[in-house]
C-alpha positions, -999 to 999 in steps of 0.1 A, spaced: 291 -435 -115 283 -424 -150 284 -452 -175 282 -450 -213 245 -456 -212 239 -428 -186 260 -405 -208 240 -415 -238 208 -408 -219 221 -373 -210 231 -366 -246 198 -378 -260 179 -358 -234 199 -327 -243 193 -331 -280 156 -336 -275 155 -306 -253 173 -285 -279 151 -296 -308 119 -290 -288 132 -256 -276 136 -245 -312 100 -253 -320 87 -237 -288 108 -206 -295 90 -202 -329 56 -205 -313 67 -180 -285 76 -155 -312 42 -158 -328 26 -153 -293 47 -121 -288 36 -108 -323 0 -110 -311 8 -85 -284 -3 -110 -258 17 -126 -231 37 -158 -234 25 -193 -227 36 -192 -191 10 -165 -184 -16 -189 -197 -2 -217 -176 -6 -196 -145 -39 -178 -154 -60 -200 -131 -94 -184 -138 -118 -182 -167 -115 -144 -168 -77 -143 -169 -76 -171 -195 -102 -154 -217 -83 -121 -215 -51 -138 -227 -70 -157 -254 -85 -124 -266 -51 -107 -268 -37 -137 -287 -65 -139 -312 -69 -169 -335 -32 -170 -346 -20 -168 -310 -44 -196 -300 -30 -218 -327 6 -210 -317 -3 -218 -281 -16 -252 -291 16 -259 -312 36 -247 -282 18 -271 -259 23 -300 -283 60 -291 -286 63 -292 -248 59 -330 -247 93 -337 -261 107 -308 -242 95 -325 -210 114 -357 -219 145 -336 -224 145 -317 -192 134 -347 -171 163 -366 -184 188 -338 -178 176 -334 -142 168 -370 -132 198 -388 -147 225 -368 -129 205 -368 -96 200 -406 -98 236 -414 -108 252 -391 -83 231 -402 -54 255 -431 -45 286 -408 -47 269 -382 -25 260 -408 1 296 -421 1 312 -387 2 289 -370 27 262 -386 48 246 -419 39 211 -404 42 220 -378 15 218 -406 -10 181 -408 -4 177 -371 -10 195 -375 -43 172 -403 -53 142 -382 -42 154 -354 -64 155 -377 -94 119 -388 -86 109 -352 -81 122 -344 -117 101 -372 -131 71 -360 -111 76 -325 -125 74 -341 -160 42 -359 -151 27 -327 -138 38 -308 -169 21 -334 -191 -11 -331 -170 -8 -293 -173 -4 -294 -210 -35 -317 -214 -56 -294 -192 -45 -263 -211 -52 -280 -245 -86 -288 -231 -92 -252 -220 -81 -240 -255 -106 -263 -271 -134 -253 -247 -126 -217 -253 -142 -219 -287 -176 -216 -270 -176 -183 -251 -201 -197 -226 -178 -225 -214 -163 -222 -180 -125 -226 -183 -120 -224 -145 -117 -262 -139 -89 -267 -165 -71 -234 -159 -71 -238 -121 -59 -274 -122 -33 -264 -148 -21 -235 -126 -17 -259 -97 3 -284 -119 24 -256 -132 33 -241 -98 41 -275 -84 62 -284 -115 82 -252 -113 88 -258 -76 101 -293 -82 123 -282 -111 138 -254 -89 144 -280 -62 161 -303 -86 183 -277 -102 193 -263 -68 202 -298 -56 223 -305 -86 242 -271 -85 247 -269 -48 252 -306 -38 255 -331 -67 280 -313 -90 304 -302 -62 304 -337 -46 308 -356 -78 336 -332 -90 354 -337 -57 350 -375 -59 364 -374 -95 393 -352 -85 403 -376 -57 399 -407 -77 
């Protein structure tokens, strides 16, 4: 069950997430002021043409804000991975004991999926930073970075949705039931 170190990890993850969110919100505001889309549109662009269209709308100020947003995403990743992986990992044993033993393995897989989402998010950020740097030369093809970044983003979002769904539908109810009967 949750020990003091697990709780400390959750609290630290939450604080890191909040601080990074603040910085990312500031950069998102700058992106909105340019009249262009947010950073997620760039994450999902996938082609040179779509990426250049977004970069044109952003202009120089938006491109700088996008870079700052991507750098702020690194601590944000640490925060959300902790908030998803720790409860999934810690609750896996309780889930196995309160439901079916094989469900414990799913809980552990959810924790690993959260970590994998973070790894994919890091790869995505590095690819998009590379695309932003390459975009300085209008002749550069951004397709390799933007397509790989899009694949990372879509996979990351899927894994995060899976982890959140598992925590809400399975982990939280089972753990609360176990706590209530203890």
